[in-house]
All heavy atoms as a GROMACS GRO file, in nm:
protein
  541
    1MET      N    1   0.082  -0.119  -0.001
    1MET     CA    2   0.000   0.001   0.000
    1MET      C    3   0.087   0.125   0.000
    1MET      O    4   0.062   0.219  -0.074
    1MET     CB    5  -0.091  -0.005   0.124
    1MET     CG    6  -0.185   0.107   0.130
    1MET     SD    7  -0.304   0.092  -0.002
    1MET     CE    8  -0.435   0.190   0.056
    2THR      N    9   0.187   0.125   0.086
    2THR     CA   10   0.274   0.242   0.096
    2THR      C   11   0.350   0.267  -0.033
    2THR      O   12   0.358   0.380  -0.081
    2THR     CB   13   0.374   0.225   0.212
    2THR    OG1   14   0.300   0.206   0.333
    2THR    CG2   15   0.463   0.345   0.226
    3GLU      N   16   0.404   0.161  -0.090
    3GLU     CA   17   0.485   0.175  -0.211
    3GLU      C   18   0.401   0.214  -0.333
    3GLU      O   19   0.448   0.283  -0.422
    3GLU     CB   20   0.563   0.048  -0.237
    3GLU     CG   21   0.668   0.022  -0.134
    3GLU     CD   22   0.736  -0.111  -0.153
    3GLU    OE1   23   0.702  -0.184  -0.251
    3GLU    OE2   24   0.825  -0.144  -0.073
    4ARG      N   25   0.277   0.170  -0.338
    4ARG     CA   26   0.194   0.194  -0.456
    4ARG      C   27   0.111   0.323  -0.446
    4ARG      O   28   0.081   0.383  -0.547
    4ARG     CB   29   0.100   0.076  -0.480
    4ARG     CG   30   0.176  -0.048  -0.524
    4ARG     CD   31   0.079  -0.158  -0.550
    4ARG     NE   32   0.152  -0.277  -0.592
    4ARG     CZ   33   0.142  -0.330  -0.710
    4ARG    NH1   34   0.059  -0.277  -0.800
    4ARG    NH2   35   0.209  -0.435  -0.741
    5VAL      N   36   0.071   0.363  -0.326
    5VAL     CA   37  -0.018   0.478  -0.313
    5VAL      C   38   0.053   0.598  -0.253
    5VAL      O   39   0.054   0.707  -0.311
    5VAL     CB   40  -0.142   0.442  -0.227
    5VAL    CG1   41  -0.231   0.562  -0.207
    5VAL    CG2   42  -0.220   0.327  -0.291
    6VAL      N   43   0.112   0.583  -0.137
    6VAL     CA   44   0.167   0.698  -0.065
    6VAL      C   45   0.295   0.748  -0.130
    6VAL      O   46   0.314   0.868  -0.153
    6VAL     CB   47   0.192   0.661   0.085
    6VAL    CG1   48   0.257   0.775   0.157
    6VAL    CG2   49   0.062   0.620   0.148
    7GLU      N   50   0.387   0.659  -0.156
    7GLU     CA   51   0.519   0.699  -0.208
    7GLU      C   52   0.511   0.774  -0.343
    7GLU      O   53   0.579   0.874  -0.360
    7GLU     CB   54   0.608   0.577  -0.220
    7GLU     CG   55   0.754   0.610  -0.214
    7GLU     CD   56   0.839   0.486  -0.204
    7GLU    OE1   57   0.849   0.430  -0.095
    7GLU    OE2   58   0.889   0.447  -0.310
    8PRO      N   59   0.428   0.729  -0.439
    8PRO     CA   60   0.422   0.808  -0.563
    8PRO      C   61   0.367   0.949  -0.544
    8PRO      O   62   0.402   1.041  -0.615
    8PRO     CB   63   0.326   0.725  -0.652
    8PRO     CG   64   0.335   0.587  -0.600
    8PRO     CD   65   0.358   0.602  -0.453
    9ARG      N   66   0.284   0.968  -0.445
    9ARG     CA   67   0.230   1.104  -0.420
    9ARG      C   68   0.328   1.192  -0.346
    9ARG      O   69   0.337   1.313  -0.370
    9ARG     CB   70   0.101   1.094  -0.340
    9ARG     CG   71  -0.010   1.031  -0.419
    9ARG     CD   72  -0.136   1.028  -0.339
    9ARG     NE   73  -0.240   0.958  -0.413
    9ARG     CZ   74  -0.362   0.947  -0.373
    9ARG    NH1   75  -0.398   0.998  -0.257
    9ARG    NH2   76  -0.451   0.882  -0.445
   10LEU      N   77   0.404   1.137  -0.252
   10LEU     CA   78   0.493   1.216  -0.169
   10LEU      C   79   0.638   1.213  -0.215
   10LEU      O   80   0.716   1.299  -0.180
   10LEU     CB   81   0.486   1.168  -0.023
   10LEU     CG   82   0.351   1.182   0.044
   10LEU    CD1   83   0.359   1.125   0.184
   10LEU    CD2   84   0.304   1.324   0.045
   11GLY      N   85   0.677   1.111  -0.287
   11GLY     CA   86   0.814   1.096  -0.327
   11GLY      C   87   0.890   1.010  -0.227
   11GLY      O   88   0.842   0.984  -0.116
   12ARG      N   89   1.008   0.968  -0.265
   12ARG     CA   90   1.087   0.883  -0.178
   12ARG      C   91   1.143   0.965  -0.060
   12ARG      O   92   1.172   1.081  -0.073
   12ARG     CB   93   1.202   0.820  -0.253
   12ARG     CG   94   1.160   0.712  -0.345
   12ARG     CD   95   1.282   0.627  -0.382
   12ARG     NE   96   1.240   0.503  -0.441
   12ARG     CZ   97   1.214   0.391  -0.374
   12ARG    NH1   98   1.227   0.388  -0.244
   12ARG    NH2   99   1.180   0.283  -0.436
   13TYR      N  100   1.162   0.897   0.054
   13TYR     CA  101   1.218   0.958   0.172
   13TYR      C  102   1.369   0.936   0.173
   13TYR      O  103   1.415   0.823   0.158
   13TYR     CB  104   1.156   0.897   0.301
   13TYR     CG  105   1.221   0.943   0.426
   13TYR    CD1  106   1.201   1.073   0.474
   13TYR    CD2  107   1.305   0.859   0.499
   13TYR    CE1  108   1.261   1.116   0.590
   13TYR    CE2  109   1.367   0.903   0.615
   13TYR     CZ  110   1.343   1.032   0.659
   13TYR     OH  111   1.404   1.073   0.774
   14HIS      N  112   1.443   1.041   0.189
   14HIS     CA  113   1.588   1.035   0.199
   14HIS      C  114   1.628   1.091   0.335
   14HIS      O  115   1.612   1.211   0.360
   14HIS     CB  116   1.655   1.116   0.087
   14HIS     CG  117   1.613   1.072  -0.049
   14HIS    ND1  118   1.656   0.953  -0.104
   14HIS    CD2  119   1.531   1.126  -0.141
   14HIS    CE1  120   1.604   0.938  -0.224
   14HIS    NE2  121   1.527   1.043  -0.248
   15SER      N  122   1.679   1.006   0.422
   15SER     CA  123   1.705   1.045   0.560
   15SER      C  124   1.817   1.146   0.575
   15SER      O  125   1.827   1.213   0.678
   15SER     CB  126   1.735   0.923   0.646
   15SER     OG  127   1.853   0.859   0.599
   16GLY      N  128   1.903   1.165   0.478
   16GLY     CA  129   2.014   1.256   0.488
   16GLY      C  130   1.976   1.401   0.465
   16GLY      O  131   2.048   1.494   0.503
   17GLU      N  132   1.858   1.426   0.408
   17GLU     CA  133   1.816   1.564   0.379
   17GLU      C  134   1.752   1.628   0.501
   17GLU      O  135   1.674   1.566   0.571
   17GLU     CB  136   1.715   1.564   0.264
   17GLU     CG  137   1.769   1.510   0.136
   17GLU     CD  138   1.665   1.503   0.028
   17GLU    OE1  139   1.553   1.552   0.049
   17GLU    OE2  140   1.692   1.446  -0.078
   18PRO      N  141   1.783   1.753   0.528
   18PRO     CA  142   1.718   1.823   0.639
   18PRO      C  143   1.570   1.850   0.608
   18PRO      O  144   1.534   1.873   0.492
   18PRO     CB  145   1.795   1.953   0.655
   18PRO     CG  146   1.858   1.974   0.522
   18PRO     CD  147   1.881   1.839   0.462
   19ILE      N  148   1.489   1.844   0.709
   19ILE     CA  149   1.345   1.867   0.691
   19ILE      C  150   1.315   2.014   0.717
   19ILE      O  151   1.350   2.068   0.821
   19ILE     CB  152   1.264   1.779   0.786
   19ILE    CG1  153   1.292   1.632   0.756
   19ILE    CG2  154   1.117   1.808   0.776
   19ILE    CD1  155   1.230   1.537   0.854
   20ALA      N  156   1.252   2.077   0.620
   20ALA     CA  157   1.215   2.219   0.636
   20ALA      C  158   1.092   2.227   0.724
   20ALA      O  159   0.992   2.160   0.702
   20ALA     CB  160   1.189   2.280   0.501
   21SER      N  161   1.099   2.311   0.826
   21SER     CA  162   0.987   2.324   0.918
   21SER      C  163   0.937   2.469   0.916
   21SER      O  164   1.014   2.563   0.930
   21SER     CB  165   1.030   2.286   1.058
   21SER     OG  166   0.926   2.312   1.148
   22THR      N  167   0.805   2.484   0.904
   22THR     CA  168   0.746   2.618   0.911
   22THR      C  169   0.662   2.632   1.037
   22THR      O  170   0.590   2.730   1.052
   22THR     CB  171   0.656   2.643   0.787
   22THR    OG1  172   0.556   2.539   0.784
   22THR    CG2  173   0.737   2.638   0.660
   23ALA      N  174   0.670   2.536   1.128
   23ALA     CA  175   0.590   2.537   1.248
   23ALA      C  176   0.631   2.648   1.345
   23ALA      O  177   0.552   2.694   1.425
   23ALA     CB  178   0.595   2.403   1.318
   24SER      N  179   0.756   2.693   1.338
   24SER     CA  180   0.803   2.792   1.435
   24SER      C  181   0.771   2.935   1.393
   24SER      O  182   0.790   3.026   1.471
   24SER     CB  183   0.954   2.776   1.456
   24SER     OG  184   1.023   2.804   1.333
   25THR      N  185   0.725   2.956   1.273
   25THR     CA  186   0.695   3.093   1.227
   25THR      C  187   0.544   3.115   1.240
   25THR      O  188   0.462   3.029   1.213
   25THR     CB  189   0.738   3.113   1.081
   25THR    OG1  190   0.670   3.018   0.998
   25THR    CG2  191   0.889   3.095   1.069
   26ARG      N  192   0.508   3.235   1.284
   26ARG     CA  193   0.368   3.275   1.294
   26ARG      C  194   0.342   3.395   1.206
   26ARG      O  195   0.424   3.484   1.196
   26ARG     CB  196   0.336   3.313   1.438
   26ARG     CG  197   0.333   3.200   1.532
   26ARG     CD  198   0.278   3.247   1.666
   26ARG     NE  199   0.325   3.156   1.769
   26ARG     CZ  200   0.410   3.188   1.862
   26ARG    NH1  201   0.456   3.308   1.873
   26ARG    NH2  202   0.448   3.098   1.951
   27SER      N  203   0.224   3.398   1.151
   27SER     CA  204   0.187   3.515   1.072
   27SER      C  205   0.150   3.628   1.168
   27SER      O  206   0.132   3.610   1.288
   27SER     CB  207   0.069   3.481   0.980
   27SER     OG  208  -0.047   3.462   1.057
   28ASP      N  209   0.137   3.747   1.115
   28ASP     CA  210   0.100   3.862   1.197
   28ASP      C  211  -0.039   3.843   1.258
   28ASP      O  212  -0.063   3.883   1.371
   28ASP     CB  213   0.104   3.990   1.114
   28ASP     CG  214   0.246   4.027   1.074
   28ASP    OD1  215   0.341   3.984   1.143
   28ASP    OD2  216   0.262   4.101   0.974
   29GLU      N  217  -0.129   3.784   1.182
   29GLU     CA  218  -0.265   3.763   1.232
   29GLU      C  219  -0.264   3.665   1.350
   29GLU      O  220  -0.337   3.683   1.447
   29GLU     CB  221  -0.355   3.711   1.119
   29GLU     CG  222  -0.378   3.814   1.011
   29GLU     CD  223  -0.446   3.754   0.890
   29GLU    OE1  224  -0.448   3.630   0.876
   29GLU    OE2  225  -0.498   3.832   0.810
   30GLU      N  226  -0.184   3.559   1.338
   30GLU     CA  227  -0.177   3.463   1.448
   30GLU      C  228  -0.114   3.527   1.572
   30GLU      O  229  -0.160   3.505   1.684
   30GLU     CB  230  -0.095   3.341   1.406
   30GLU     CG  231  -0.161   3.255   1.301
   30GLU     CD  232  -0.072   3.145   1.249
   30GLU    OE1  233   0.053   3.164   1.251
   30GLU    OE2  234  -0.125   3.044   1.208
   31ALA      N  235  -0.010   3.604   1.554
   31ALA     CA  236   0.056   3.670   1.666
   31ALA      C  237  -0.039   3.769   1.733
   31ALA      O  238  -0.034   3.786   1.854
   31ALA     CB  239   0.183   3.738   1.619
   32CYS      N  240  -0.122   3.834   1.657
   32CYS     CA  241  -0.218   3.929   1.712
   32CYS      C  242  -0.332   3.858   1.786
   32CYS      O  243  -0.385   3.908   1.886
   32CYS     CB  244  -0.275   4.015   1.600
   32CYS     SG  245  -0.390   4.139   1.656
   33GLY      N  246  -0.368   3.739   1.742
   33GLY     CA  247  -0.479   3.666   1.801
   33GLY      C  248  -0.445   3.592   1.928
   33GLY      O  249  -0.533   3.562   2.008
   34LEU      N  250  -0.316   3.562   1.950
   34LEU     CA  251  -0.280   3.486   2.069
   34LEU      C  252  -0.312   3.557   2.201
   34LEU      O  253  -0.365   3.493   2.293
   34LEU     CB  254  -0.129   3.450   2.063
   34LEU     CG  255  -0.094   3.338   1.968
   34LEU    CD1  256   0.056   3.322   1.958
   34LEU    CD2  257  -0.159   3.209   2.008
   35PRO      N  258  -0.286   3.686   2.216
   35PRO     CA  259  -0.327   3.751   2.342
   35PRO      C  260  -0.479   3.749   2.362
   35PRO      O  261  -0.525   3.728   2.476
   35PRO     CB  262  -0.279   3.894   2.329
   35PRO     CG  263  -0.170   3.889   2.226
   35PRO     CD  264  -0.206   3.777   2.134
   36TYR      N  265  -0.556   3.763   2.254
   36TYR     CA  266  -0.701   3.758   2.267
   36TYR      C  267  -0.746   3.619   2.314
   36TYR      O  268  -0.837   3.605   2.394
   36TYR     CB  269  -0.770   3.795   2.138
   36TYR     CG  270  -0.753   3.940   2.102
   36TYR    CD1  271  -0.684   3.978   1.986
   36TYR    CD2  272  -0.803   4.042   2.183
   36TYR    CE1  273  -0.668   4.111   1.954
   36TYR    CE2  274  -0.786   4.174   2.153
   36TYR     CZ  275  -0.719   4.209   2.037
   36TYR     OH  276  -0.703   4.339   2.005
   37ALA      N  277  -0.684   3.516   2.260
   37ALA     CA  278  -0.716   3.379   2.301
   37ALA      C  279  -0.685   3.361   2.449
   37ALA      O  280  -0.762   3.294   2.523
   37ALA     CB  281  -0.640   3.278   2.217
   38LEU      N  282  -0.575   3.416   2.497
   38LEU     CA  283  -0.540   3.406   2.638
   38LEU      C  284  -0.643   3.479   2.724
   38LEU      O  285  -0.687   3.427   2.827
   38LEU     CB  286  -0.401   3.465   2.663
   38LEU     CG  287  -0.356   3.472   2.809
   38LEU    CD1  288  -0.344   3.331   2.866
   38LEU    CD2  289  -0.228   3.549   2.822
   39TYR      N  290  -0.687   3.597   2.685
   39TYR     CA  291  -0.784   3.673   2.760
   39TYR      C  292  -0.917   3.598   2.766
   39TYR      O  293  -0.983   3.595   2.873
   39TYR     CB  294  -0.806   3.811   2.699
   39TYR     CG  295  -0.684   3.897   2.697
   39TYR    CD1  296  -0.660   3.986   2.592
   39TYR    CD2  297  -0.585   3.888   2.795
   39TYR    CE1  298  -0.545   4.065   2.588
   39TYR    CE2  299  -0.471   3.965   2.792
   39TYR     CZ  300  -0.451   4.053   2.688
   39TYR     OH  301  -0.339   4.130   2.684
   40VAL      N  302  -0.960   3.540   2.658
   40VAL     CA  303  -1.085   3.463   2.656
   40VAL      C  304  -1.074   3.341   2.748
   40VAL      O  305  -1.166   3.311   2.822
   40VAL     CB  306  -1.123   3.424   2.514
   40VAL    CG1  307  -1.238   3.325   2.510
   40VAL    CG2  308  -1.159   3.548   2.431
   41LEU      N  309  -0.961   3.272   2.742
   41LEU     CA  310  -0.941   3.157   2.829
   41LEU      C  311  -0.948   3.198   2.976
   41LEU      O  312  -1.015   3.132   3.057
   41LEU     CB  313  -0.805   3.090   2.801
   41LEU     CG  314  -0.764   2.980   2.896
   41LEU    CD1  315  -0.855   2.859   2.878
   41LEU    CD2  316  -0.620   2.944   2.877
   42LEU      N  317  -0.883   3.306   3.011
   42LEU     CA  318  -0.888   3.355   3.150
   42LEU      C  319  -1.028   3.393   3.193
   42LEU      O  320  -1.073   3.362   3.305
   42LEU     CB  321  -0.791   3.470   3.169
   42LEU     CG  322  -0.643   3.434   3.158
   42LEU    CD1  323  -0.559   3.562   3.168
   42LEU    CD2  324  -0.604   3.333   3.263
   43CYS      N  325  -1.104   3.454   3.103
   43CYS     CA  326  -1.242   3.492   3.133
   43CYS      C  327  -1.330   3.369   3.156
   43CYS      O  328  -1.412   3.366   3.247
   43CYS     CB  329  -1.301   3.578   3.021
   43CYS     SG  330  -1.233   3.744   3.015
   44VAL      N  331  -1.312   3.267   3.073
   44VAL     CA  332  -1.388   3.144   3.088
   44VAL      C  333  -1.355   3.076   3.220
   44VAL      O  334  -1.445   3.029   3.292
   44VAL     CB  335  -1.364   3.049   2.968
   44VAL    CG1  336  -1.419   2.910   2.994
   44VAL    CG2  337  -1.424   3.108   2.842
   45VAL      N  338  -1.229   3.074   3.259
   45VAL     CA  339  -1.190   3.013   3.385
   45VAL      C  340  -1.251   3.089   3.502
   45VAL      O  341  -1.302   3.030   3.597
   45VAL     CB  342  -1.036   3.006   3.397
   45VAL    CG1  343  -0.990   2.972   3.538
   45VAL    CG2  344  -0.980   2.907   3.297
   46VAL      N  345  -1.253   3.222   3.495
   46VAL     CA  346  -1.311   3.303   3.601
   46VAL      C  347  -1.461   3.280   3.610
   46VAL      O  348  -1.517   3.265   3.721
   46VAL     CB  349  -1.279   3.452   3.580
   46VAL    CG1  350  -1.361   3.541   3.669
   46VAL    CG2  351  -1.130   3.477   3.603
   47VAL      N  352  -1.528   3.272   3.497
   47VAL     CA  353  -1.675   3.249   3.498
   47VAL      C  354  -1.706   3.112   3.559
   47VAL      O  355  -1.797   3.100   3.641
   47VAL     CB  356  -1.732   3.262   3.354
   47VAL    CG1  357  -1.874   3.208   3.348
   47VAL    CG2  358  -1.727   3.408   3.310
   48ILE      N  359  -1.632   3.010   3.519
   48ILE     CA  360  -1.656   2.875   3.576
   48ILE      C  361  -1.627   2.875   3.724
   48ILE      O  362  -1.700   2.814   3.803
   48ILE     CB  363  -1.576   2.770   3.500
   48ILE    CG1  364  -1.631   2.754   3.359
   48ILE    CG2  365  -1.578   2.636   3.573
   48ILE    CD1  366  -1.551   2.664   3.270
   49ALA      N  367  -1.524   2.944   3.767
   49ALA     CA  368  -1.493   2.952   3.909
   49ALA      C  369  -1.604   3.021   3.985
   49ALA      O  370  -1.640   2.978   4.095
   49ALA     CB  371  -1.358   3.023   3.930
   50MET      N  372  -1.658   3.128   3.928
   50MET     CA  373  -1.765   3.202   3.996
   50MET      C  374  -1.895   3.118   4.001
   50MET      O  375  -1.978   3.140   4.089
   50MET     CB  376  -1.791   3.334   3.926
   50MET     CG  377  -1.677   3.432   3.937
   50MET     SD  378  -1.630   3.467   4.108
   50MET     CE  379  -1.775   3.551   4.165
   51LEU      N  380  -1.912   3.027   3.908
   51LEU     CA  381  -2.031   2.942   3.907
   51LEU      C  382  -2.015   2.818   3.999
   51LEU      O  383  -2.113   2.749   4.024
   51LEU     CB  384  -2.063   2.897   3.766
   51LEU     CG  385  -2.114   3.005   3.672
   51LEU    CD1  386  -2.124   2.951   3.530
   51LEU    CD2  387  -2.250   3.057   3.717
   52THR      N  388  -1.894   2.794   4.048
   52THR     CA  389  -1.873   2.675   4.129
   52THR      C  390  -1.819   2.700   4.270
   52THR      O  391  -1.853   2.626   4.363
   52THR     CB  392  -1.775   2.577   4.060
   52THR    OG1  393  -1.653   2.645   4.035
   52THR    CG2  394  -1.831   2.523   3.932
   53LEU      N  395  -1.739   2.800   4.289
   53LEU     CA  396  -1.670   2.815   4.418
   53LEU      C  397  -1.753   2.874   4.533
   53LEU      O  398  -1.737   2.829   4.646
   53LEU     CB  399  -1.541   2.895   4.398
   53LEU     CG  400  -1.437   2.825   4.312
   53LEU    CD1  401  -1.314   2.911   4.297
   53LEU    CD2  402  -1.399   2.690   4.370
   54PRO      N  403  -1.835   2.975   4.512
   54PRO     CA  404  -1.910   3.029   4.627
   54PRO      C  405  -2.003   2.924   4.687
   54PRO      O  406  -2.038   2.825   4.623
   54PRO     CB  407  -1.991   3.142   4.567
   54PRO     CG  408  -1.920   3.183   4.443
   54PRO     CD  409  -1.856   3.055   4.393
   55ALA      N  410  -2.043   2.945   4.812
   55ALA     CA  411  -2.125   2.848   4.884
   55ALA      C  412  -2.259   2.822   4.816
   55ALA      O  413  -2.305   2.709   4.810
   55ALA     CB  414  -2.146   2.895   5.028
   56ASN      N  415  -2.324   2.925   4.766
   56ASN     CA  416  -2.456   2.908   4.702
   56ASN      C  417  -2.446   2.918   4.551
   56ASN      O  418  -2.536   2.969   4.484
   56ASN     CB  419  -2.553   3.014   4.755
   56ASN     CG  420  -2.581   2.995   4.902
   56ASN    OD1  421  -2.584   2.882   4.949
   56ASN    ND2  422  -2.602   3.103   4.973
   57ALA      N  423  -2.339   2.868   4.494
   57ALA     CA  424  -2.315   2.877   4.351
   57ALA      C  425  -2.416   2.792   4.273
   57ALA      O  426  -2.464   2.690   4.321
   57ALA     CB  427  -2.176   2.831   4.317
   58PRO      N  428  -2.452   2.836   4.151
   58PRO     CA  429  -2.552   2.764   4.072
   58PRO      C  430  -2.511   2.623   4.032
   58PRO      O  431  -2.595   2.540   4.006
   58PRO     CB  432  -2.574   2.849   3.950
   58PRO     CG  433  -2.507   2.978   3.975
   58PRO     CD  434  -2.414   2.962   4.089
   59LEU      N  435  -2.382   2.596   4.020
   59LEU     CA  436  -2.338   2.464   3.977
   59LEU      C  437  -2.312   2.368   4.094
   59LEU      O  438  -2.263   2.259   4.074
   59LEU     CB  439  -2.210   2.477   3.891
   59LEU     CG  440  -2.231   2.546   3.756
   59LEU    CD1  441  -2.102   2.550   3.680
   59LEU    CD2  442  -2.339   2.479   3.674
   60ARG      N  443  -2.348   2.410   4.213
   60ARG     CA  444  -2.338   2.318   4.329
   60ARG      C  445  -2.470   2.247   4.352
   60ARG      O  446  -2.576   2.295   4.312
   60ARG     CB  447  -2.301   2.397   4.453
   60ARG     CG  448  -2.158   2.442   4.456
   60ARG     CD  449  -2.128   2.506   4.591
   60ARG     NE  450  -1.988   2.542   4.600
   60ARG     CZ  451  -1.896   2.467   4.660
   60ARG    NH1  452  -1.931   2.350   4.713
   60ARG    NH2  453  -1.772   2.507   4.665
   61ASN      N  454  -2.462   2.134   4.417
   61ASN     CA  455  -2.582   2.058   4.454
   61ASN      C  456  -2.658   2.139   4.562
   61ASN      O  457  -2.603   2.170   4.667
   61ASN     CB  458  -2.542   1.921   4.509
   61ASN     CG  459  -2.660   1.833   4.538
   61ASN    OD1  460  -2.774   1.880   4.545
   61ASN    ND2  461  -2.633   1.706   4.557
   62PRO      N  462  -2.784   2.177   4.536
   62PRO     CA  463  -2.854   2.263   4.631
   62PRO      C  464  -2.879   2.194   4.767
   62PRO      O  465  -2.885   2.260   4.869
   62PRO     CB  466  -2.986   2.294   4.563
   62PRO     CG  467  -2.992   2.212   4.442
   62PRO     CD  468  -2.861   2.151   4.417
   63ALA      N  469  -2.892   2.065   4.768
   63ALA     CA  470  -2.921   1.996   4.893
   63ALA      C  471  -2.796   1.979   4.979
   63ALA      O  472  -2.800   1.998   5.099
   63ALA     CB  473  -2.982   1.858   4.864
   64THR      N  474  -2.684   1.943   4.918
   64THR     CA  475  -2.564   1.913   4.996
   64THR      C  476  -2.457   2.020   4.983
   64THR      O  477  -2.367   2.028   5.066
   64THR     CB  478  -2.503   1.779   4.951
   64THR    OG1  479  -2.463   1.790   4.813
   64THR    CG2  480  -2.600   1.666   4.966
   65GLY      N  481  -2.462   2.100   4.878
   65GLY     CA  482  -2.358   2.200   4.856
   65GLY      C  483  -2.233   2.143   4.794
   65GLY      O  484  -2.130   2.212   4.781
   66ALA      N  485  -2.237   2.017   4.752
   66ALA     CA  486  -2.119   1.952   4.693
   66ALA      C  487  -2.105   1.990   4.547
   66ALA      O  488  -2.204   2.017   4.479
   66ALA     CB  489  -2.129   1.801   4.707
   67LEU      N  490  -1.981   1.993   4.501
   67LEU     CA  491  -1.956   2.019   4.360
   67LEU      C  492  -1.983   1.898   4.274
   67LEU      O  493  -2.039   1.908   4.166
   67LEU     CB  494  -1.810   2.062   4.338
   67LEU     CG  495  -1.775   2.200   4.383
   67LEU    CD1  496  -1.626   2.224   4.367
   67LEU    CD2  497  -1.853   2.303   4.304
   68ILE      N  498  -1.944   1.783   4.322
   68ILE     CA  499  -1.964   1.658   4.248
   68ILE      C  500  -2.072   1.580   4.321
   68ILE      O  501  -2.080   1.582   4.443
   68ILE     CB  502  -1.832   1.578   4.240
   68ILE    CG1  503  -1.727   1.661   4.168
   68ILE    CG2  504  -1.852   1.445   4.170
   68ILE    CD1  505  -1.590   1.600   4.164
   69GLY      N  506  -2.155   1.511   4.244
   69GLY     CA  507  -2.271   1.442   4.300
   69GLY      C  508  -2.246   1.374   4.431
   69GLY      O  509  -2.139   1.312   4.454
   70GLY      N  510  -2.341   1.382   4.520
   70GLY     CA  511  -2.328   1.322   4.653
   70GLY      C  512  -2.363   1.175   4.651
   70GLY      O  513  -2.396   1.116   4.548
   71ARG      N  514  -2.360   1.115   4.770
   71ARG     CA  515  -2.395   0.974   4.782
   71ARG      C  516  -2.544   0.955   4.769
   71ARG      O  517  -2.624   1.038   4.810
   71ARG     CB  518  -2.352   0.920   4.917
   71ARG     CG  519  -2.207   0.924   4.940
   71ARG     CD  520  -2.176   0.864   5.074
   71ARG     NE  521  -2.039   0.893   5.111
   71ARG     CZ  522  -1.984   0.850   5.219
   71ARG    NH1  523  -2.051   0.775   5.303
   71ARG    NH2  524  -1.859   0.880   5.247
   72ARG      N  525  -2.580   0.842   4.713
   72ARG     CA  526  -2.719   0.806   4.702
   72ARG      C  527  -2.753   0.703   4.809
   72ARG      O  528  -2.680   0.606   4.829
   72ARG     CB  529  -2.752   0.750   4.564
   72ARG     CG  530  -2.738   0.855   4.458
   72ARG     CD  531  -2.778   0.797   4.324
   72ARG     NE  532  -2.759   0.902   4.224
   72ARG     CZ  533  -2.752   0.876   4.095
   72ARG    NH1  534  -2.759   0.754   4.051
   72ARG    NH2  535  -2.736   0.974   4.012
   73SER      N  536  -2.863   0.722   4.878
   73SER     CA  537  -2.900   0.627   4.984
   73SER      C  538  -2.987   0.517   4.932
   73SER      O  539  -3.059   0.524   4.843
   73SER     CB  540  -2.976   0.700   5.094
   73SER     OG  541  -2.892   0.801   5.148
   0.00000   0.00000   0.00000
């Protein structure tokens, strides 16, 4: 399968040649978007924390106040 399908499309592999990598370069749009992604992540973490950490938080069990389901009798 590899010799008949993959190799004709990609060419032969020669281990002595260096591999060109473009993964370390970012475009201007990507570099501009990274801080915004960080801010959104921090906002989501804060919102989830506010919905779970206080004593009467909406994501807590109203009967027991536990974050994760309580025991069933």
